[in-house]
N, C-alpha and C positions, 0 to 999 in steps of 0.2 A: 655767772662765773666764766672764766676763760678755761677752755678745755684743750688738752693736748691734740696736736695733729700728728699724723703718722711720721715717725722719725726713727733714727737709728740710735737714739740715746739709751740710757739705762732703763731697767725695769723698775717701776715704782711698786714697792711692797707696801700696801695700804692696810693698816690695822686700826680698828676702832676699839677703844677700851672704856670700861666703866667699872671701877673697883676690881681691877684685873691683876692686882699685885701677885696673887698666888699662882696665876696662870702664866705670866710672862716668862719666868725663868725657863720653863719647859719649852715654850714656843721659841725663845731666842736661842736656846741650846741646839735645837734641831735646825734652825734656819741656815747656817753655813752649808751643811751637807744637802739640805733641801734645795738650796739655790746654787749648788755646785755648777761651775761652768757658765754662770750668768752674771753679768754686771748688773748690780742692783743698788737701790737706795731705799732705806726703811723710813716710812713716814707713819707716825702714829697720831691719830686724833683722839684725844682724851676728853670724855664727856663729863668733866667736873667730878672726877673720882674723889671719894672721901678717904680712901686708904693711901697706901704708899706707891700707887701705880707709877706716878711720874718719877718718884725717887728711884724706883727699881729700874726704870728705863734709863735714867741718867747714869746709873751705876753700871748696868750690864750692856747697854747699847749707847755709849756716849756719842757716836756719830749719827744716831737717828735724829730725824727732824720730828719734834714734838709740837703738835698743834693743840693748844688748850682752848676748847670751844667755850668754856666758861659756864656751861649749863648742860643738863642732861638732854642733849639735843636729838638723840635718836640715831639709829644705825645709818640710814641714808644720809642724814645731815653730816654725820661723821665722815663717811666716805667722801662726800663732796668737799668737806673742809680739808681733808688730807690731799685730795686730788688737786685742789686749787693751788697748793704750794708748788706743784710740779710745773705750773705755767711759766715760772721764771728759770727753769733749768736750761742752760745754754744749748744743750744738744737735743732738747725735747725728751719725749718719753716713747720708748719702743712699745711698751705694753704695761698693764698694771696687773698686779696680783692682789686680789681682795681676800683678806684672811681674818678669821676669828682668832682671838688670842688663845683659844683652847684647842687649836689644831697643832699637829706635830708633823711637819712634812718629812717624808722619807727621802733618802738620798736620790738625787736626780729628778725629783718631782717637778720642779719649776721648768727645767729644760725640756722635759717631755710635754708639759702643758703648752709652753710657748711655741714649741715646734709644730703643734697642731693648729695654731692660729693662722688664719689666712688661706687655708686650703679651700679650693673651689670644689663644690659638690656637684653631682650630676644635674641638679635642678637649677644651677647657676648661682645659688647662694654661697656665701663663704662662712667658714667657721670663725665666728667672732668671739665666742665664749667657750672656753674649754675647762672641764672639771675633772678631778681625779677620782679614782676609786677611794672612797672614804671608809675607814674601818672604825668600829666602835672602840671603846676604851680598852677592851681586852686584846686589841691588835689583830684579831683573827676573823671577827664577824663583820661581814660587809654590810654597810648601811645602805638601805634602799633610798638613794638620793635623787633619782631621776623622776621627772613628773611629766604628765600630759596636761594640756590646757584645761583649766577648770571649766566645766560645762554643766548645764542643768541635769542632763542625763547622768553624768558621772557623779554629781552631787547626790542624786537620788540613789544611784547604785551603791555608793559608799554608805548612805544612810540605812539602806535596807539589808545589806549583807556584809558591811564592814569594808574598810579601805583595802585591806590586804587581799581578801577574797575577790573584791570587785576589780582590783588591780590586775588580776589574771586575764581580764577581758578588756582590751583597749577601749571599747565603746563605753564600758561601765565604770572604770576606775581611773583616777588620776595618778596613783602610785604605780610606777613600773616595778613589778615584783619578779619578773623572769630572771633567774640567776645568770642566764646567758647574756643578758643585756649589760652586765657588769664585767664581762670578759672581752668585750669587743668595742669598737668605736661606735657607740650607740648615740644616735641623735635624739634629743628630747625637746619638748616645748619649753621646759625650764628645769632647773636643778636647784637643790638647796644651796644656800649661799655661804656655807662655812669656808669654802676655799674655791676660788674661781679665777681664771686668767682672762683678761679682757684685752683685745687688740686695740691699738690706738685708733684704728679705723672705726671700730664699733663705738668707742667712746665719743669720737667726733660726730658720728652720725646720730647717736642717741641723746647726747647732752647729759646734764646732771641726773643723778638718781632722784627719784620723786620723794621729796621730804614730807609729803602727806602721810606716808607710812612711817610712823615712829619706830616700829619694830614689827617684823613679819610682813610678808607679801611684797616687800621692796624688791627682792631678787626676782620674784615672779613677774612683777610689772616690768622690770628692766629687761629680762629675757624675752618676754612677749613683745615689748617695744622693739628690741633688736630684731626679732623675727619679722616683725612688720616692715622693717627697713632692709630685709634681705640678708640677715646674719643668723647663723644657726648656733645653737648650744649643743655641744657634743662631749661625751665622756671620752677621756683618753686613758685606756686601761693600763698603759705603761707607767702612769703617774699614780702615786698613792700617798695617803696621809692618814693619820689617826685623828679622830675627832673625839676628844675626851668627854665632851658634853652632849654628844649626838643623840643619846637616848634619855636625857634628863627628863624627869617628870616636872611639869611646870606648875606654877601656882594658879589658882583660879583667875587672878588678874591677868596673868600672861596668856593663859588659854583663851580668855575672853577677848583679849586684844588680837590674838591670832585669828579667831573666828570672825570677829567684826571686820578685820582687814580683808579677809577673803570675800566677804559680802560687799564691802566697799569697792574692791578691785573689780568684781564682776559687774557691779552697777555702773562703774565708770567706763567699762569697755562695751557694754551692751545696753539694749533698750530697757524701758521700764517693765515690760511684761516678762522678759527673760530674767531680769533682776529679781522680780517678785517670786518667780518660780525657784530661782536659785536660793533665795532667802528661805523659802518654805522647806526646801530639801535640807538645808543646813540646820534649820530648826528641828526637823524630824530627827536628824542624827543626834543633835545635842540633847534633845528631850529624852530620847531612848537611852542614852548613856546616863543621863541624870537619874532616871528611874531606877537604875541598878546601882546607884550610890556614888557616882563619880562627881565629886564636888566641883572640879573645874567646868564640867559640862553643865552642871546646875547653874553656875554663875553665868556661863555663856548663853544659855537658853533665856535666862532673865534679861540679859542685855539685848538679845535679839528681839524681845518683846517690848523693849523700851524705845519709843519713837525718838526721845532725846539722845539716847546712846547711838542710834543708827544715823542720826543727822550730824552729830558732832564728830569731827575728826579726832581719832584717838590721840591723847596727849601723854606727856611724860608722867611717870610714876616710878617708885622704886622698882628696879628690875634686876634680874639675874643676868649673867653673861648670856649673850645671844646664842642659845644652844638647842632650843626646843625645835622639834620637827612636827609637822602635821600628820 
């Protein structure tokens, strides 16, 4: 695919939908104030919705570009399909805003996120990805969206004492739990992908999103790849949004997909020995949760013990809007 090069054109607001008709009115209603002061164009990639998603878009956002993928292609493929349309824009693309349809930007969110892009940090890297403070559906509870890189030690830490307790100790947990981290410009290895701004520079350097990941871990992979190329992911505390699905409880199928993709990602970035240790740590965690009656973890543990499930790239199945977090 052809990717944008740094330019002074509009911001591309990229949204991936799948049966999102009920979510789009709220997203679109918040968009003008969220994008205040920013020239932008809305591009929506629809993954073969069976509801009125496309009709709602045509009615409420007639100027939006709608890309119909014709299949349940996955989140990364949807982002790539939406991004591909921007290659023909005469002035190019200044940056992209990747959004879930269940996010509601607060006034000035985009301008603050975009203003953070490109800043050079003391170690010589640049901010290539900026993310806002995300609030849960109640509008007051801050979602813990910042993450450290997945490692074997962190996976065992989370398995043994839980991800929130382990997150208090950087060496032991992936989740950044310190409330102070969400009130300052905190750098993270990656952040959950419900809403993130990408500079044209980081998109050109990293290339397309990895479509191996049908759902979950695609933002982890992209942020880590960006870091490998000298671009940082950083929270911009002056930008905020509500994520209505941020604490959704997922189905056993979705949870299994999330868990398997974590294992796949680690295996693709590290050697066989580290990958086996990471798998073992994740299995310990899911088994311990299954024992206390958590059906999603029971399904995930079974999948982790299935050689065919571990070998086969996760494929499409009926999914909810992309809202679950690990």
